[in-house]
PAROKOL-859841 format. One record per residue: x, y, z of N, C-alpha, C in turn; residue in three letters. Coordinates in Angstrom, 2 decimals, padded with zeros to 5 digits. Atoms other than C-alpha are relative to their C-alpha. Layout:
# PAROKOL-859841
n.x; n.y; n.z; ca.x; ca.y; ca.z; c.x; c.y; c.z; aa
X; Y; Z; X; Y; Z; X; Y; Z; ALA
...
***
This chain:
# PAROKOL-859841
n.x; n.y; n.z; ca.x; ca.y; ca.z; c.x; c.y; c.z; aa
000.69; -000.42; -001.22; 239.23; 127.77; 071.89; -001.51; -000.16; -000.18; UNK
001.44; 000.15; 000.11; 235.53; 127.06; 072.66; -000.64; 001.36; -000.19; UNK
000.69; -001.25; 000.25; 233.08; 129.66; 071.50; -000.58; 000.56; 001.30; UNK
000.53; -000.66; -001.19; 231.89; 132.17; 074.05; -001.51; -000.19; 000.05; UNK
001.44; 000.23; -000.07; 228.38; 131.29; 075.32; -000.77; 001.32; -000.06; UNK
000.91; -001.13; 000.06; 225.61; 133.73; 074.45; -001.25; -000.35; 000.81; UNK
001.20; 000.21; -000.78; 222.34; 134.19; 076.31; -001.23; 000.33; -000.83; UNK
001.26; -000.23; 000.69; 218.90; 133.87; 074.81; -001.08; 000.28; 001.05; UNK
001.03; -000.36; -000.96; 216.21; 135.70; 076.79; -001.24; -000.85; -000.23; UNK
001.19; 000.84; 000.07; 213.25; 133.44; 077.56; -001.23; 000.88; 000.21; UNK
001.08; -000.99; -000.01; 210.22; 135.55; 076.70; -001.33; -000.61; 000.43; UNK
001.24; 000.53; -000.54; 207.64; 133.75; 078.82; -000.71; 001.09; 000.81; UNK
000.76; -000.99; -000.77; 204.87; 135.68; 080.58; 000.54; 000.11; 001.41; UNK
-000.48; -000.03; -001.38; 206.18; 134.68; 084.02; 001.34; 000.72; 000.10; UNK
-001.31; -000.66; -000.02; 209.75; 135.75; 083.24; -000.14; 001.50; -000.16; UNK
000.16; -001.43; 000.26; 208.64; 139.10; 081.87; -000.71; 000.68; 001.16; UNK
000.72; -000.59; -001.13; 206.22; 139.70; 084.76; 000.95; 000.21; 001.19; UNK
-000.93; -000.14; -001.13; 208.88; 139.02; 087.42; 001.08; 001.02; -000.31; UNK
-000.98; -001.02; 000.39; 211.36; 141.13; 085.46; -000.54; 001.41; 000.25; UNK
000.59; -001.33; -000.20; 208.98; 144.11; 085.54; -000.13; 000.30; 001.49; UNK
000.06; -000.21; -001.44; 208.41; 143.64; 089.28; 001.39; 000.31; 000.55; UNK
-001.38; -000.30; -000.40; 212.19; 143.56; 089.71; 000.35; 001.44; -000.36; UNK
-000.23; -001.38; 000.43; 212.36; 146.82; 087.74; -000.64; 000.97; 000.98; UNK
000.69; -000.85; -000.99; 209.79; 148.37; 090.11; 000.74; -000.03; 001.34; UNK
-000.73; 000.12; -001.26; 211.77; 147.05; 093.09; 001.27; 000.84; -000.03; UNK
-001.21; -000.81; 000.12; 214.97; 148.67; 091.82; -000.33; 001.50; 000.04; UNK
000.45; -001.40; -000.09; 213.05; 151.94; 091.38; -000.16; 000.39; 001.47; UNK
000.22; -000.32; -001.42; 212.00; 151.80; 095.04; 001.31; 000.00; 000.77; UNK
-001.30; 000.00; -000.66; 215.53; 150.89; 096.17; 000.77; 001.29; -000.31; UNK
-000.60; -001.28; 000.40; 216.75; 153.94; 094.24; -000.53; 001.12; 000.88; UNK
000.60; -001.05; -000.84; 214.30; 156.14; 096.16; 000.42; -000.16; 001.46; UNK
-000.45; 000.23; -001.37; 215.27; 154.52; 099.46; 001.43; 000.47; 000.22; UNK
-001.38; -000.49; -000.12; 218.92; 155.32; 098.78; 000.01; 001.51; 000.26; UNK
000.13; -001.45; -000.25; 217.91; 159.00; 098.61; -000.41; 000.27; 001.44; UNK
000.64; -000.38; -001.26; 215.75; 159.08; 101.70; 000.82; -000.46; 001.21; UNK
-000.81; 000.49; -001.12; 218.02; 156.95; 103.92; 001.27; 000.83; 000.14; UNK
-001.18; -000.88; -000.08; 221.09; 159.03; 103.01; -000.38; 001.33; 000.63; UNK
000.46; -001.24; -000.62; 219.10; 162.15; 103.87; -000.21; -000.15; 001.49; UNK
000.22; 000.26; -001.43; 218.13; 160.61; 107.21; 001.31; -000.08; 000.75; UNK
-001.29; 000.13; -000.67; 221.73; 159.75; 108.05; 000.69; 001.35; 000.17; UNK
-000.65; -001.31; -000.06; 222.91; 163.28; 107.30; -000.79; 000.97; 000.88; UNK
000.84; -001.02; -000.65; 219.98; 165.28; 108.66; -000.47; -000.40; 001.39; UNK
000.51; 000.45; -001.29; 218.94; 163.15; 111.61; -001.51; -000.06; 000.07; UNK
001.46; 000.06; 000.04; 215.30; 163.23; 110.52; -000.42; -000.45; -001.40; UNK
000.50; 000.48; 001.28; 213.17; 161.74; 107.78; -000.58; 001.15; -000.80; UNK
000.61; -000.98; 000.88; 212.25; 163.86; 104.80; -001.37; -000.47; -000.45; UNK
001.30; 000.37; 000.56; 209.06; 163.68; 102.79; 000.21; -000.69; -001.34; UNK
-000.13; 000.68; 001.27; 208.43; 161.49; 099.78; -001.34; -000.57; -000.46; UNK
001.06; 000.82; 000.55; 205.97; 159.84; 097.45; 000.70; -001.12; -000.76; UNK
-000.62; 001.12; 000.70; 206.71; 157.11; 094.90; 001.21; 000.41; -000.83; UNK
-001.17; -000.40; 000.80; 209.24; 159.20; 092.94; 000.55; 001.38; 000.32; UNK
-000.50; -001.32; -000.39; 209.65; 162.65; 094.53; 000.27; -000.02; 001.50; UNK
-000.39; 000.03; -001.40; 211.45; 163.12; 097.82; 000.66; 001.33; 000.36; UNK
-000.72; -001.18; -000.46; 213.01; 165.87; 099.94; 000.54; -000.30; 001.39; UNK
-000.53; 000.12; -001.36; 215.17; 166.11; 103.05; -000.91; 000.80; 000.94; UNK
000.87; -000.69; -000.94; 213.51; 167.36; 106.22; 000.30; 001.49; 000.01; UNK
-000.05; -001.46; 000.06; 212.87; 171.08; 106.60; 001.23; 000.56; 000.71; UNK
-001.14; -000.70; -000.59; 215.96; 173.20; 107.22; 001.31; -000.77; -000.07; UNK
-001.22; 000.82; -000.03; 218.45; 170.35; 106.75; 001.06; 000.53; -000.96; UNK
-000.98; -000.41; 001.01; 220.08; 171.66; 103.57; 000.73; 001.27; 000.43; UNK
-000.65; -001.20; -000.51; 220.82; 174.97; 105.33; 000.99; -000.33; 001.11; UNK
-000.86; 000.38; -001.12; 222.30; 173.30; 108.41; 001.11; -000.97; -000.43; UNK
-000.95; 001.02; 000.45; 224.06; 170.49; 106.55; 000.12; 000.07; -001.52; UNK
-000.12; -000.16; 001.46; 225.15; 171.60; 103.06; 000.27; -001.31; -000.73; UNK
-000.31; 001.26; 000.67; 226.40; 168.08; 102.34; -001.22; -000.91; -000.14; UNK
001.23; 000.78; 000.21; 222.80; 166.88; 102.48; -000.31; -000.13; -001.49; UNK
000.19; 000.13; 001.45; 222.92; 167.47; 098.71; 000.49; -001.35; -000.49; UNK
-000.49; 001.32; 000.42; 224.78; 164.16; 098.57; -001.13; -001.02; -000.05; UNK
001.15; 000.90; 000.08; 221.41; 162.48; 099.16; -000.58; -000.01; -001.41; UNK
000.48; -000.07; 001.39; 220.51; 163.65; 095.64; 000.74; -000.99; -000.88; UNK
-000.82; 000.89; 000.83; 223.35; 161.58; 094.20; -000.07; -001.46; 000.46; UNK
000.00; 001.36; -000.54; 222.72; 158.52; 096.39; -000.81; -000.96; -000.86; UNK
000.82; 000.85; 000.87; 219.94; 157.18; 094.16; 000.72; -000.42; -001.26; UNK
-000.77; 000.38; 001.20; 221.95; 157.35; 090.92; 001.19; -000.89; 000.30; UNK
-001.15; 000.84; -000.34; 225.01; 155.89; 092.66; -000.45; -001.44; 000.21; UNK
000.54; 001.35; -000.18; 222.89; 152.90; 093.74; -000.30; -000.64; -001.35; UNK
000.37; 000.54; 001.31; 221.53; 152.46; 090.21; 001.23; -000.35; -000.82; UNK
-001.21; 000.26; 000.77; 224.96; 152.75; 088.60; 000.74; -001.22; 000.56; UNK
-000.67; 001.16; -000.60; 226.38; 150.23; 091.08; -000.68; -001.30; -000.43; UNK
000.73; 001.20; 000.42; 223.64; 147.73; 090.18; 000.31; -000.35; -001.46; UNK
-000.36; 000.24; 001.40; 224.43; 148.16; 086.48; 001.35; -000.69; -000.12; UNK
-001.35; 000.55; 000.12; 228.08; 147.40; 087.01; 000.14; -001.35; 000.70; UNK
000.06; 001.34; -000.57; 227.37; 144.48; 089.33; -000.53; -000.96; -001.06; UNK
000.54; 000.83; 001.07; 225.25; 143.11; 086.50; 001.01; -000.28; -001.09; UNK
-001.03; 000.19; 001.03; 228.03; 143.67; 083.98; 001.07; -000.98; 000.46; UNK
-001.01; 000.92; -000.53; 230.51; 141.90; 086.22; -000.51; -001.43; -000.03; UNK
000.56; 001.35; -000.01; 228.19; 138.91; 086.59; -000.12; -000.57; -001.41; UNK
000.12; 000.48; 001.37; 227.53; 138.69; 082.85; 001.35; -000.45; -000.53; UNK
-001.34; 000.29; 000.52; 231.26; 138.72; 082.08; 000.69; -001.11; 000.78; UNK
-000.80; 000.88; -000.84; 232.63; 136.76; 085.03; -000.80; -001.05; 000.77; UNK
000.81; 000.97; -000.72; 229.70; 134.73; 086.34; 000.42; -001.43; -000.28; UNK
-000.47; 001.38; 000.14; 230.65; 131.10; 086.95; -001.10; -000.94; -000.48; UNK
001.12; 000.84; 000.46; 227.20; 129.81; 086.02; -000.88; 000.82; -000.92; UNK
000.94; -000.68; 000.88; 224.59; 130.61; 083.41; -001.06; 000.71; 000.83; UNK
000.98; -000.64; -000.87; 222.20; 131.39; 086.26; 000.50; 001.36; 000.49; UNK
-000.55; -001.27; -000.45; 224.54; 134.10; 087.57; 000.10; 001.00; -001.16; UNK
-000.05; -000.87; 001.18; 225.05; 135.49; 084.05; -001.41; 000.51; -000.34; UNK
001.39; -000.40; 000.25; 221.26; 135.52; 083.58; -000.41; 001.10; 000.97; UNK
000.33; -001.01; -001.00; 220.86; 137.46; 086.82; 000.73; 001.31; -000.29; UNK
-000.74; -001.20; 000.37; 223.56; 139.86; 085.67; -000.69; 000.76; -001.12; UNK
000.74; -000.63; 001.09; 221.60; 140.52; 082.48; -001.24; 000.70; 000.53; UNK
001.16; -000.62; -000.63; 218.51; 141.22; 084.60; 000.40; 001.31; 000.69; UNK
-000.45; -001.20; -000.70; 220.49; 143.73; 086.69; 000.33; 001.13; -000.98; UNK
-000.30; -001.04; 000.99; 221.65; 145.57; 083.57; -001.28; 000.56; -000.61; UNK
001.21; -000.44; 000.68; 218.28; 145.69; 081.84; -001.05; 000.55; 000.97; UNK
001.05; -000.37; -000.96; 216.28; 146.23; 085.04; 000.33; 001.16; 000.90; UNK
-000.39; -001.11; -000.88; 217.92; 149.38; 086.41; -000.03; 001.36; -000.68; UNK
000.33; -001.33; 000.51; 216.63; 152.30; 084.34; 001.20; 000.76; -000.57; UNK
-001.18; -000.66; 000.57; 219.90; 152.99; 082.49; -000.39; 001.04; -001.05; UNK
000.41; -000.94; 001.04; 218.21; 154.59; 079.48; -000.74; 001.19; 000.62; UNK
000.72; -001.07; -000.66; 215.97; 156.59; 081.79; 000.91; 001.06; 000.59; UNK
-000.95; -000.96; -000.59; 218.95; 158.17; 083.52; 000.58; 000.90; -001.09; UNK
-000.55; -000.78; 001.10; 220.43; 159.27; 080.19; -001.06; 000.94; -000.57; UNK
001.08; -000.78; 000.60; 217.09; 160.46; 078.82; -000.39; 001.19; 000.89; UNK
000.39; -001.09; -000.90; 216.17; 162.50; 081.91; 001.05; 001.10; 000.03; UNK
-001.07; -001.01; 000.00; 219.55; 164.22; 081.96; 000.00; 000.79; -001.31; UNK
000.00; -000.67; 001.31; 219.33; 164.99; 078.23; -001.14; 001.00; -000.12; UNK
001.15; -000.91; 000.04; 215.95; 166.66; 078.78; 000.03; 001.02; 001.14; UNK
-000.17; -001.00; -001.05; 217.26; 168.70; 081.71; -000.55; -000.39; 001.36; UNK
000.55; 000.45; -001.26; 215.76; 166.60; 084.50; 000.88; -001.05; 000.65; UNK
-000.74; 001.06; -000.67; 216.86; 163.87; 086.87; 000.84; 000.49; 001.15; UNK
-000.78; -000.33; -001.20; 218.81; 163.75; 090.10; 001.35; 000.60; -000.32; UNK
-001.37; -000.42; 000.29; 222.19; 164.20; 088.47; 000.06; 001.47; -000.43; UNK
000.02; -001.39; 000.45; 221.33; 167.44; 086.69; -000.35; 000.93; 001.15; UNK
000.38; -000.84; -001.14; 219.60; 168.83; 089.79; 001.17; 000.18; 000.96; UNK
-001.11; -000.08; -000.94; 222.58; 167.98; 092.00; 001.14; 000.86; -000.51; UNK
-001.10; -000.79; 000.54; 225.19; 169.48; 089.68; -000.40; 001.47; -000.18; UNK
000.46; -001.39; 000.06; 223.06; 172.58; 089.14; 000.11; 000.66; 001.36; UNK
-000.09; -000.55; -001.36; 222.89; 173.06; 092.90; 001.45; 000.34; 000.36; UNK
-001.40; -000.19; -000.35; 226.67; 172.73; 093.19; 000.73; 001.00; -000.89; UNK
-000.85; -000.69; 000.97; 227.90; 174.49; 090.05; -000.67; 001.12; -000.79; UNK
000.68; -000.96; 000.87; 225.22; 176.70; 088.44; 000.33; 001.44; 000.38; UNK
-000.24; -001.43; -000.22; 226.18; 180.35; 088.03; -001.31; 000.72; 000.29; UNK
001.21; -000.79; -000.34; 223.79; 183.02; 089.30; -000.77; 000.41; -001.24; UNK
000.68; -000.40; 001.22; 223.04; 184.07; 085.74; -000.35; -001.17; -000.92; UNK
000.30; 001.23; 000.75; 222.62; 180.45; 084.57; 000.78; -000.12; -001.31; UNK
-000.76; -000.01; 001.26; 225.25; 181.05; 081.92; 000.66; -001.33; -000.32; UNK
-000.65; 001.29; 000.23; 226.76; 177.59; 082.38; -000.98; -001.16; 000.06; UNK
001.01; 001.06; -000.11; 223.48; 175.66; 082.45; 000.17; -001.06; -001.10; UNK
-000.14; 000.94; 001.10; 223.97; 174.09; 079.02; 001.25; -000.86; 000.18; UNK
-001.23; 000.76; -000.23; 227.54; 173.08; 079.87; -000.21; -001.06; 001.07; UNK
000.28; 000.97; -001.06; 226.34; 171.41; 083.07; -000.81; -001.16; -000.54; UNK
000.85; 001.06; 000.53; 223.64; 169.48; 081.23; 000.78; -000.92; -000.93; UNK
-000.79; 000.82; 000.93; 226.02; 168.32; 078.49; 001.02; -000.85; 000.75; UNK
-000.99; 000.73; -000.79; 228.64; 167.32; 081.04; -000.64; -001.16; 000.74; UNK
000.70; 001.05; -000.74; 226.13; 165.37; 083.11; -000.43; -001.13; -000.94; UNK
000.38; 001.03; 000.98; 224.80; 163.56; 080.02; 001.21; -000.84; -000.38; UNK
-001.22; 000.72; 000.36; 228.38; 162.65; 079.09; 000.43; -000.94; 001.12; UNK
-000.41; 000.84; -001.14; 229.16; 161.35; 082.59; -000.91; -001.22; 000.13; UNK
000.95; 001.10; -000.13; 225.99; 159.27; 082.78; 000.18; -001.01; -001.13; UNK
-000.19; 000.89; 001.15; 226.58; 157.88; 079.30; 001.24; -000.86; 000.16; UNK
-001.24; 000.74; -000.23; 230.14; 156.88; 080.17; -000.22; -001.12; 001.01; UNK
000.27; 001.00; -001.02; 228.81; 155.01; 083.20; -000.95; -001.08; -000.51; UNK
001.07; 000.93; 000.36; 225.74; 153.40; 081.62; 000.25; -000.78; -001.29; UNK
-000.12; 000.65; 001.31; 226.82; 152.54; 078.08; 000.82; -001.30; 000.03; UNK
-000.72; 001.29; 000.00; 229.47; 149.86; 078.85; -000.85; -001.18; 000.46; UNK
000.88; 001.13; -000.33; 226.97; 147.65; 080.74; -001.02; -000.30; -001.10; UNK
000.97; 000.21; 001.08; 224.47; 148.18; 077.91; 000.64; -000.72; -001.18; UNK
-000.71; 000.68; 001.09; 227.04; 147.16; 075.31; 000.22; -001.47; 000.35; UNK
-000.20; 001.38; -000.45; 227.86; 144.06; 077.36; -001.29; -000.81; -000.14; UNK
001.28; 000.69; 000.09; 224.17; 143.15; 077.55; -000.36; -000.26; -001.46; UNK
000.37; 000.15; 001.41; 223.61; 143.74; 073.84; 000.82; -001.09; -000.67; UNK
-000.86; 001.01; 000.62; 226.59; 141.62; 072.81; -000.32; -001.40; 000.49; UNK
000.27; 001.31; -000.60; 225.44; 138.81; 075.10; -001.30; -000.61; -000.49; UNK
001.32; 000.49; 000.43; 221.85; 138.56; 073.84; 000.10; -000.62; -001.39; UNK
-000.07; 000.70; 001.29; 221.39; 136.08; 071.00; -001.37; -000.17; -000.65; UNK
001.34; 000.14; 000.57; 217.64; 136.37; 070.35; -000.08; 000.56; -001.41; UNK
000.28; -000.58; 001.31; 216.34; 137.00; 066.84; -000.58; 001.40; 000.18; UNK
000.46; -001.39; -000.05; 215.49; 140.63; 066.06; 000.50; 000.68; 001.27; UNK
-000.62; -000.46; -001.25; 217.90; 141.58; 068.82; -000.14; 001.51; 000.20; UNK
000.08; -001.45; -000.12; 217.80; 145.30; 068.08; -001.36; 000.42; 000.55; UNK
001.35; -000.35; -000.46; 214.03; 145.50; 068.53; -000.22; -000.47; 001.44; UNK
000.14; 000.54; -001.35; 214.14; 143.29; 071.62; 000.74; 000.87; 001.01; UNK
-000.82; -000.81; -000.91; 216.92; 145.32; 073.20; -000.64; 001.37; 000.22; UNK
000.67; -001.30; -000.12; 215.15; 148.62; 072.45; -001.25; -000.11; 000.86; UNK
001.18; 000.20; -000.82; 212.00; 147.20; 073.99; 000.31; -000.06; 001.48; UNK
-000.38; 000.10; -001.40; 213.79; 146.37; 077.22; 000.52; 001.33; 000.55; UNK
-000.42; -001.32; -000.45; 215.15; 149.91; 077.37; -001.19; 000.94; 000.22; UNK
001.09; -001.00; 000.03; 211.87; 151.72; 076.70; -001.27; -000.46; 000.70; UNK
001.29; 000.44; -000.54; 208.86; 149.58; 077.69; -000.05; 000.02; 001.53; UNK
000.07; -000.12; -001.46; 209.79; 149.26; 081.39; -000.15; 001.43; 000.49; UNK
000.16; -001.41; -000.38; 210.08; 153.05; 081.57; -001.44; 000.46; -000.18; UNK
001.39; -000.36; 000.24; 206.62; 153.42; 080.07; -000.89; -000.60; 001.09; UNK
000.78; 000.64; -001.06; 205.18; 150.91; 082.55; 000.25; 000.66; 001.35; UNK
-000.35; -000.68; -001.24; 207.02; 152.63; 085.39; -000.77; 001.32; 000.11; UNK
000.72; -001.26; 000.01; 205.45; 155.94; 084.40; -001.49; -000.21; 000.26; UNK
001.43; 000.25; -000.13; 201.94; 154.48; 084.10; -000.36; -000.55; 001.38; UNK
000.36; 000.70; -001.24; 201.96; 152.22; 087.17; 000.39; 000.81; 001.22; UNK
-000.50; -000.63; -001.22; 204.10; 154.15; 089.65; -000.26; 001.50; 000.02; UNK
000.11; -001.46; -000.02; 204.17; 157.81; 088.66; -001.44; 000.48; -000.12; UNK
001.37; -000.45; 000.21; 200.55; 158.04; 087.54; -000.99; -000.72; 000.94; UNK
001.02; 000.75; -000.75; 198.49; 155.24; 089.12; 000.25; 000.01; 001.51; UNK
-000.25; 000.11; -001.44; 200.16; 154.66; 092.50; 000.15; 001.36; 000.65; UNK
-000.09; -001.35; -000.56; 201.11; 158.29; 093.06; -001.36; 000.67; 000.05; UNK
001.34; -000.57; 000.00; 197.58; 159.27; 092.10; -000.80; -000.46; 001.20; UNK
000.71; 000.53; -001.17; 196.14; 156.98; 094.78; 000.56; 000.59; 001.29; UNK
-000.62; -000.56; -001.20; 198.64; 158.24; 097.34; -000.43; 001.45; 000.23; UNK
000.41; -001.39; -000.11; 197.76; 161.85; 096.60; -001.47; 000.16; 000.38; UNK
001.42; -000.02; -000.40; 194.09; 160.99; 097.14; -000.18; -000.44; 001.45; UNK
000.06; 000.34; -001.42; 194.96; 159.90; 100.66; 000.01; -001.47; 000.33; UNK
000.01; 001.44; -000.24; 195.17; 156.12; 100.24; 001.24; -000.41; 000.81; UNK
-001.09; 000.49; -000.87; 197.30; 154.80; 103.17; 001.20; 000.94; -000.04; UNK
-001.08; -000.97; 000.17; 199.34; 158.01; 103.05; 000.64; 000.44; 001.31; UNK
-000.63; -000.37; -001.26; 200.25; 158.21; 106.74; 001.37; -000.69; 000.10; UNK
-001.37; 000.50; -000.08; 203.97; 157.74; 107.43; 000.08; -001.10; 001.06; UNK
-000.14; 001.12; -000.92; 204.90; 154.45; 109.04; 001.46; -000.20; 000.38; UNK
-001.41; 000.21; -000.31; 208.57; 153.36; 108.91; 000.86; 000.53; -001.14; UNK
-000.97; -000.48; 000.98; 211.68; 154.65; 107.10; -000.49; 001.27; -000.72; UNK
000.50; -001.23; 000.59; 209.84; 157.92; 106.45; -000.95; -000.23; -001.15; UNK
000.84; 000.34; 001.14; 207.56; 156.11; 103.99; -001.46; -000.03; 000.39; UNK
001.43; 000.27; -000.19; 203.79; 156.32; 103.70; -000.25; -001.51; 000.00; UNK
000.30; 001.42; -000.10; 202.21; 152.96; 104.54; -000.23; -000.63; -001.37; UNK
000.28; 000.51; 001.34; 201.09; 152.56; 100.91; 001.29; -000.40; -000.71; UNK
-001.29; 000.31; 000.63; 204.70; 152.69; 099.70; 000.65; -001.20; 000.68; UNK
-000.57; 001.12; -000.73; 205.81; 150.30; 102.44; -000.61; -001.32; -000.46; UNK
000.68; 001.22; 000.45; 203.20; 147.74; 101.37; 000.40; -000.35; -001.43; UNK
-000.45; 000.23; 001.38; 204.17; 148.18; 097.71; 001.41; -000.58; -000.02; UNK
-001.38; 000.46; -000.09; 207.84; 147.71; 098.57; 000.05; -001.45; 000.47; UNK
000.03; 001.36; -000.53; 207.10; 144.59; 100.62; -000.57; -000.97; -001.04; UNK
000.58; 000.85; 001.03; 204.93; 143.21; 097.82; 000.98; -000.29; -001.12; UNK
-001.02; 000.21; 001.05; 207.70; 143.71; 095.26; 001.07; -000.97; 000.46; UNK
-001.01; 000.92; -000.53; 210.23; 141.98; 097.50; -000.52; -001.42; 000.01; UNK
000.59; 001.33; -000.07; 207.88; 139.05; 098.05; -000.12; -000.62; -001.39; UNK
000.16; 000.51; 001.36; 207.15; 138.71; 094.33; 001.33; -000.41; -000.60; UNK
-001.32; 000.30; 000.55; 210.85; 138.82; 093.39; 000.59; -001.24; 000.68; UNK
-000.51; 001.19; -000.70; 211.75; 136.29; 096.08; -000.72; -001.26; -000.47; UNK
000.79; 001.15; 000.45; 208.93; 133.98; 095.00; 000.36; -000.40; -001.43; UNK
-000.31; 000.26; 001.41; 209.83; 134.32; 091.33; 001.48; 000.06; -000.33; UNK
-001.44; -000.14; 000.21; 213.61; 134.37; 091.81; 000.53; -000.94; -001.09; UNK
-000.43; 000.96; 001.02; 213.99; 131.29; 089.62; -000.21; 000.55; -001.41; UNK
000.24; -000.61; 001.32; 212.54; 133.30; 086.72; 001.11; 000.99; -000.36; UNK
-001.09; -000.94; 000.26; 215.38; 135.80; 087.10; 001.31; -000.74; -000.30; UNK
-001.22; 000.77; 000.27; 218.16; 133.22; 087.26; -000.12; -000.83; -001.29; UNK
000.23; 000.69; 001.28; 216.58; 131.54; 084.20; -000.65; 000.96; -001.00; UNK
000.51; -001.02; 000.92; 215.63; 134.79; 082.50; 000.59; -000.18; -001.39; UNK
-000.70; 000.29; 001.26; 218.17; 133.86; 079.84; 000.70; -001.34; 000.13; UNK
-000.67; 001.30; 000.01; 219.65; 130.52; 078.85; 001.12; -000.02; -001.03; UNK
-001.20; 000.07; 000.84; 222.88; 129.52; 077.19; -000.32; -000.46; -001.41; UNK
000.03; 000.41; 001.41; 223.12; 129.35; 073.42; 001.41; 000.09; -000.52; UNK
-001.38; -000.03; 000.50; 226.49; 128.36; 071.98; 000.05; 000.70; -001.34; UNK
-000.17; -000.69; 001.29; 227.60; 130.75; 069.24; 000.67; -000.92; -000.99; UNK
-000.58; 000.87; 001.04; 228.50; 129.14; 065.95; 001.19; 000.66; -000.66; UNK
***
């Protein structure tokens, strides 16, 4: 039988730049999943910045199932991870497999596990709202359970990605793709862009319940990814295993 093709990530500046913009785009899509689900349930737009959102005032009291908006973001992210895994395994072309690898590495999988392990993140908040005892006696159990659930969802795509990569010093490269985008996300989006928004830069709401600044950022990310789409389909190239 022929050897299974492996993928070697092409570490050019353009590829890495478009990959990071794709990562930022997936972050924004994650936030949109929250806010749009809240709008569908509540009938009104909530408030948001680049990473913190809420349903509109009084909705959670009138519509208890509005808590499902909390899980909408993670569900979107998990779906993208598994779409990526499917493409890596079953893609009919190297371009589709390359895009699958981008979807796995570019959707904050490690961040979801890390945030839950430290007691934060949408998943922990949502399960605490649904299951936390009044005396908080089951808080640790909830956190451990959520970490286990997220790990079960996120680790198989990560294993698929790791086994597929054929670059030298693969462990360091793989760790870099898990951690460095999160650092850049924190610096660029959580600190820099949110800082500007909080200072009043284009902070009036325009469409989809978003401040104009976020709308322009979202549109810019879409344009960059569309323009650089070839860098994503050629993010990795085939290397026959020996």
